[in-house]
Structure formats: C-alpha cells, structure tokens
N, C-alpha and C positions, 0 to 999 in steps of 0.2 A: 503494501501500499505504498502511497506517496507519503511521505514524513510530513507534509505539509497540510495535508487533509486529516480531518476528525471524522471517522467513522461510528455512527451510534446506531445501535438497533433497539427499537422500541417493541419489546415482546409481551403482548395481552394473553393471559391464561384465563382461560373459563374453567370451572370446576376445578380448582387447584389442588385439592386433596386427590383428584382422579389423574390428571394430567403432570403434577409436578414430578414424580419419581422419572418419568422418562426427560423431562426437560433438565434435570439435574444431572442426570446421566451424561447427556450432551454438553451441557455446561463445564462438568468435570472434565470429558475427552478434548474439549478444545480450551481449556482453562489458560492455556499459556498464550491465547489470542485476545484475551478479554483484559484489558486493563484496569475499569473499574465496573462495578456490578451495582446496582441500586434496586432494592425489591419494594413496592409500594401495595398496600391494599387496604381497603376500609376495614375498621375495626372499633368496637365500641364496649361498654360494658356487658352487652346482651348479645353480642353477636360478632362474628368474624366473617367478612365477605368470602363469598367462594370464587371470586374471581381476583385478579393480581395483574401489575405490571411490573415488567422488569425493564431497566435502562441499562445497556451494555454499552461502554466505550470500547471500542474493537482497536487491536493493536497487530502489527506484523503482517505476515504473508497474508495478500489480499484475496487470493484463491482459497485459502483456509478459512478465512473470514465467510466468504460467499458459502462455502459447504455447510458451514454452521448455520447461516441464513436459511438456505435451503431445508436442511434436516429439522430446523426448529419449525419452520413453514408446514413441514410434512406430517407434524405431530396433531393429532385430533385435538381440537379444543384450543390451539395457539395460533395466533396471527403475528406476524412480524413485519415492521415496518423499518425501512432504513434511511437514515439522515446522512447527508455526506457534507460536511463544512469544507469548503475550499479555502487556503491561504495563499496569498501571493507571495 
C-alpha cells in the first residue's frame, strides 16, 4: 500500500454473538496488517446491542489488505466498506 495513503475498513456486524467467532479468526489471521482496531456497539444497563461496528486502520501489503476485505465481506451478517485517504 502507498505509505502516503490511509486505508480504513468499516466493518458492520449483525448478530454479533453468532458471527464474531468467524470475524475474530480472520482478524487474527491478518493481524499483522491491522495497525489500529476500534470496536463499537450500543450498550446500556438493560441490554447489549446484537450489532456492532469495527473500524480497522490497515497497514502493509495492499493485496493482503484486499484479501481480508473480501473474506470479511463473504461472512454472513458482515458488511465492509473501504475508505482511502490519500496524501500528497
């Protein structure tokens, strides 16, 4: 990946309890290409949301980052969006 670009994946997961094990396996497999990982989900005193959002800042080999993007998108209940910020 061009070192002047920031590649961000937004990963929306529905039915977290059901789909997170597969997502976690992929995140571990591609962990060397994830610079920053932030997990967000709604929670209050009475409940914990079944849905969640991960924000991943990617690093390194662009082909490997693309592999992770495609594998995550192939998981049932998971949708991934890609954001690329270019720098001069």
